[in-house]
C-alpha positions in Angstrom: -0.2 0.0 -0.2 3.2 2.2 0.6 4.5 1.5 -2.4 1.3 2.5 -4.6 1.2 5.9 -2.4 4.4 6.5 -3.3 3.5 6.0 -7.3 0.7 8.3 -7.1 0.9 12.0 -8.0 -1.7 14.3 -9.4 -1.8 13.8 -12.7 -1.4 17.1 -14.6 -1.6 14.9 -18.0 -3.7 11.8 -18.4 -3.3 10.0 -22.0 -6.6 10.3 -24.0 -6.4 7.1 -26.0 -6.5 4.5 -22.0 -9.7 4.0 -21.0 -10.1 2.8 -17.4 -12.6 -0.5 -17.9 -16.0 -1.2 -16.2 -14.9 -3.3 -14.0 -12.4 -0.6 -12.2 -15.0 1.7 -12.2 -17.7 -0.6 -10.7 -14.7 -1.1 -7.6 -14.4 2.6 -7.3 -18.4 2.8 -6.8 -18.5 0.2 -4.6 -15.3 1.8 -2.5 -17.1 5.6 -2.7 -20.0 3.9 -1.2 -18.2 2.6 1.8 -17.2 5.4 2.6 -17.1 6.8 6.3 -19.2 9.3 6.5 -19.9 11.5 10.1 -23.1 9.7 11.6 -22.8 7.4 8.8 -25.7 9.6 7.1 -24.0 9.6 3.7 -25.2 13.3 2.2 -23.1 12.2 -0.6 -23.7 11.0 -4.4 -21.0 10.7 -7.3 -21.4 11.7 -10.6 -19.4 9.8 -13.3 -18.9 11.2 -16.9 -17.6 9.4 -19.8 -19.2 11.2 -22.3 -16.5 13.4 -23.6 -18.9 16.0 -25.0 -20.0 16.8 -21.6 -16.3 16.8 -20.3 -15.2 19.3 -23.1 -18.3 21.7 -21.6 -16.7 21.2 -18.2 -13.5 21.8 -18.9 -14.4 25.2 -19.5 -15.3 25.6 -15.9 -12.5 24.7 -15.0 -9.7 26.6 -14.9 -8.2 25.2 -18.1 -7.2 22.2 -16.4 -6.5 19.8 -19.7 -7.2 16.8 -17.0 -11.3 17.6 -17.4 -10.8 17.1 -20.9 -8.4 14.2 -21.8 -9.2 12.3 -18.7 -11.3 8.7 -19.2 -13.8 9.5 -16.9 -14.1 12.6 -14.4 -16.0 12.3 -11.3 -18.1 14.9 -9.0 -18.1 14.0 -5.9 -21.7 15.6 -4.6 -23.2 16.9 -1.5 -26.8 16.7 -0.7 -28.4 20.3 -0.7 -31.0 18.6 2.1 -30.3 16.8 5.2 -33.4 17.1 7.0 -36.0 14.5 9.1 -36.9 12.9 5.9 -33.8 11.9 4.9 -32.2 11.0 8.7 -35.4 9.0 9.6 -34.4 7.4 5.6 -31.0 5.9 6.9 -32.3 4.5 9.7 -35.0 2.4 7.8 -32.0 1.0 6.1 -30.9 0.5 9.7 -33.8 -1.4 10.6 -33.7 -3.7 7.0 -30.4 -4.5 7.2 -29.5 -5.1 10.5 -32.7 -6.0 12.3 -32.7 -3.0 14.3 -35.0 -2.6 16.7 -37.1 0.6 17.0 -36.6 1.2 20.8 -32.5 0.8 20.0 -32.5 3.6 17.6 -34.8 5.6 18.3 -33.4 8.0 20.9 -30.3 8.6 18.4 -32.4 9.6 15.5 -34.8 12.2 17.5 -31.0 13.6 18.8 -29.8 13.6 14.8 -33.4 15.1 13.3 -33.2 17.3 16.8 -29.8 18.7 16.1 -30.2 19.3 12.0 -33.2 21.2 12.8 -31.1 23.6 15.1 -28.2 23.9 12.4 -27.8 26.7 9.7 -27.9 25.7 5.8 -24.4 27.2 6.4 -22.9 24.7 8.5 -24.8 21.7 6.8 -23.4 22.5 3.9 -19.8 22.9 5.4 -20.3 19.4 7.2 -21.3 18.2 3.8 -18.4 19.1 2.3 -15.9 17.6 5.0 -17.8 14.5 3.9 -17.0 14.9 0.5 -13.3 15.6 1.6 -13.6 11.6 3.4 -14.3 10.4 0.1 -12.4 12.1 -2.0 -9.3 10.7 0.4 -10.7 7.1 0.2 -11.3 7.5 -4.0 -7.4 8.7 -3.9 -6.1 5.4 -2.5 -8.5 3.2 -4.3 -6.8 4.3 -7.5 -3.6 4.2 -6.5 -3.8 0.4 -5.1 -5.2 0.0 -8.7 -2.5 2.2 -10.6 -5.3 4.2 -11.8 -4.2 7.9 -12.1 -5.9 11.0 -10.6 -6.0 14.7 -10.1 -7.8 16.1 -6.9 -10.0 19.6 -8.1 -11.1 21.9 -5.6 -10.3 24.6 -8.8 -14.2 24.8 -10.4 -16.7 26.6 -10.9 -19.7 24.6 -9.5 -22.2 26.5 -10.3 -21.7 25.3 -14.0 -20.3 22.3 -12.9 -24.4 22.0 -11.6 -26.3 23.7 -14.7 -24.6 21.2 -17.0 -25.0 18.4 -14.9 -28.7 19.0 -13.6 -28.1 18.3 -10.6 -29.9 21.0 -9.1 -33.2 18.7 -10.3 -31.3 15.7 -8.2 -30.7 17.8 -5.1 -27.0 18.1 -4.8 -24.4 20.4 -5.2 -21.0 19.8 -6.4 -18.3 19.8 -4.1 -15.2 18.4 -5.5 -14.0 17.0 -9.3 -11.7 13.4 -9.7 -10.6 13.4 -13.5 -8.9 9.6 -13.3 -7.3 7.6 -16.1 -4.0 7.1 -16.8 -1.2 8.9 -17.3 0.6 10.1 -20.6 3.8 9.3 -21.3 5.2 12.8 -21.8 3.6 14.1 -18.2 6.9 15.0 -17.2 5.5 15.5 -13.6 5.4 12.0 -13.3 9.2 12.0 -12.7 9.5 14.6 -10.5 10.6 13.1 -6.9 7.6 13.7 -3.5 7.6 16.6 -1.9 7.0 16.0 1.9 7.7 17.2 5.3 9.6 14.8 7.0 8.2 12.7 9.5 9.6 14.1 12.7 7.7 17.4 11.6 4.3 15.9 10.9 4.2 12.9 13.7 4.3 13.5 17.3 4.4 11.2 19.8 3.8 10.1 23.1 
């Protein structure tokens, strides 16, 4: 796993003749869905874009980052626009269905969450959702490294334009992070750069 993390880098140029096969896309879907999230609520959805015309349109709103055009697929991690009583109750219904959880066991925590989220501002809930999106991004980057799939995590894009192009408002979500994936181009000089990290003595604190 460490070798895989050493191998990965933020890919600057993809080989647009190579495509990530469907079996690996399925693996990434499962990895996304298995991402741990706060309270286990999963306030996230993943948009997977293979269509070249759509990638070209999104490129225009990605600050000229060519990865969006040349990637095999562009993954867009989205957050739910509404995390309310209905959303929370749905999660607990899944717990009852999958774990056969008893009503008297789950009710106190469910009621706590409903009350807690009712008292939160929309801005607070959005910030909380974006935090969960970063968890999913880290998970996907690790799986990509393990599978030797190149990737480039991106915050630099026009979220509103992405939302409009992908009709995300109709689906009740907003774009938060972008992850083009594929296979590095042979002439991407960044692939050979040594990884720059602070020494562990600076970043690790032990007692």
